[in-house]
N, C-alpha and C positions, 0 to 999 in steps of 0.2 A: 504493500500500500504506500509505504514511504517512497519507494522507488518510482511509483506511478506519479506521486506528487512532484518529485524532482523532475520527472519527464515533462509534466504539465508546465512547471516553472520554466524549464529550458525552452519549451515551445513558445511560451509567452514572450520570453526575451528575444528569441529568434524572430518571431513575428514583429516585434517592436523594431528590431534592427531593419527588417525589410520595409516596414512602413516609413521609417525615418529616411531610408535611402531613396524612396520615391516621393518624399514630401519636400517641397521647396522650403528653403530657409528664410526667404524674404518675400514680401509682397511689394510690388512696384506700382506707384500711382502716377499715371500719365495725364497730361493736359494738352489741349489743342487750342490753337488760335487761328482765325481766318487769315489767310496769307495775302497781303497786297502783292499784286503782280508786277509793280513797277519800281518799288523802293529798293535801293541798294542794300539797306540794312536787313531787309527780309531775305534777299538772295544770299547775303553773307552768312546769316544765321543758318540757313538751310545747308550751305556748303560746309560750314563748321560741323554741323551735326552728322554729316556723312562719315566723319572720322570715328564716331562712336558706334557705327553700324557696319561691321565687317561685310555683311551681305550686300550693302548698298554700293552704288558706283562711286568711284573716287572723283573728287572735284577740288579745284583750287580757286580761290577768289583773289583777284588782282585789283588793288585799289590804285587808281591813277592819282598822280600828284599835280594835276593841273596840265598845262600845255606841254610839259616835257614828255618825251617818249621813253618808255621803259623797255629793257631788253625782252621781257616776256611778251609785250604787245608786238614788238617788231618780229619776234620769232613766230608768233601766231599768224601774223599777216603774211609772212614769207611762206609759211607752210600752207596757208590757205591758197596762195597763188600757184603752188606746185608741190614741192616737197623740200624738206630740210633734214640734214643728217642728224640723227639722234645725238651723236657725239658733240655737236655744236648747239644742242638745245639747252636752254636754261634748266638747271637742276630742279628748280621749283616747279617746273611743269612736267618733268619726267615721272611716269607712273600714274598720271591722272587721266581719267577718261573724259573729263570736262574741264574747261577753263572759263570762268565768269569774270568779266572785266567791268568795273564800275568807275564812274567819275567821282571826283572828290566833292565834299560838301554834304550838308545835312539834307536828307530826303532826296538825294540825287538819283537819277535813273541809271540802271545798268545799260551800258552802251554796246557791249559785245558779249556774245556767248558762243563758245566753240566746242565742237565735239572732236576729240583727238583720236587719231588712228596711227598705229605702228605697222610697218610692213617691211619685208626684206627685199632689197633691190640689188642683185649682183653681189651678195655678201655684205652689203651695207644696210644697216637698219635706218630707215627714214621715217619721219613723222609727217603726216598730213593732217590738215584740219578742215572742218567745214563749219560755216556760220549757221547757227540755229537760233530760234527765238527763245526768250526766257520762258515762255509758256511751254514750249516744246521740251525744254530742260526740266521744268517742273513735272510735265506729264510723264517723262521717262523715269523720273524718280518716284512718282506717286503710286500708291497702292489703292485700288478701288475699294470703297467701303461697302459696296452692294453685296459682295460675296462673303463678308465676314461680319457677323452680328456684333462682335466686340468693337470693331472699328465704327460701325454705325452708332453704337452706344457712345463711343468716345466723341464723335461729332455731335450727337444730339445733346449730351449732357455736359460736354466740355471736360469731363474727367472720367478716368477708368482705372480701377484697381485690379490688377491681375497677378497671378502667381507665377507666370512664366514671362520671360523678357519679350518685349514687343520690338521687333527689328524694323521699325517703320519711321521714316522721316517726314514723308508727305502723304496725305490722304486725299484722294479725289472723290468728291461726292456731290452729285446734283449740279455739275458744272462749275464747282468751286473747289479751290485747293485749301487744305487745312494743314498747318504746320504742327507736328507732334513735338512737344517740348522735351528735349533731351538734356542731360540724363534725368531719369525719373527720381523722385524721392522714394526712399525705401523704408520699410519697417519690418520687424520680425513677424513671420507668418504665424497666425493662430487659427485653429480650426479643428474639425473632427479628427483629421489625421494626426495632428499634434497631440490631441488628448489621448487617442488610442496608443500612440507611441509612448507617451509618458506613463499612462496607466499600465500598459503591458510590461514595460521595463520595471516599474516600481513593484507591482504585484509578483511578477515573475522572479525578480531578485529575492524578494522576501520568502516566497515559497521555496526556492532552491536553498536559501540559507537555513530556514527553519526545518524543512523536511530533510535536507542533507545533514544538518547538524544532529537532528534527532536520530537519523539512521546511523551515523557514525557513533554516537553515544550508545545506542542500543547494541551495535556490533561490539563495541569496546566492553560493555557490560557482560555480554555473552562470553567474551574471551576471558574476562576476569573470573566469571563463575566457573568456567571450565578449568582454569588454571589454579583455582583456590585449593582443591584437594591435594595437588602436588605440593603446593606451598606449605600446607599443614604437615604433610609427611616429612 
């Protein structure tokens, strides 16, 4: 009977470990805001957030400093007119799928958006670019909310708490783009799974300790009783 109790305790502990392994440690709360399509600061925040989403396309934001021409902008124009060797491409642009260029000043509009391509030409890696609109750039990053109830809820309520990480930067819904604020605020996960884990581990441990200790003491007592006649002789 005691061994059965020990087995039950071990089963509870094992089940607790399994539940804990499949239960998230944190919950993440996401927020969304409607995205203006023409402001530089909106485009810059979207580009910055792609760094937190490995699944998303890589992008770089280039801020102009007035009438002066920057090497990045010259390289993009040259690549758009034909091709440019990757070895001569600015390092800040290498490895990015998109380049977004904005003019300086408050609430200034994005002036240029490029999609970057790499290809091999006679053993030389070259970079070519094509101009696209900012809305095209947003559309290629956006995940539609119509196929995911969680994204629809996020757009409708402006906030969503979820137990698994949301790898979304932009949401397209009803003809409008919504920016998912990254990174999310996080809190320790609490729920039925956590209660089951804690309860199973607590009760399982005590059952093993009590039943196992009782079994050991009982076996020790039996040994003492068997050995006592020899001791008297």
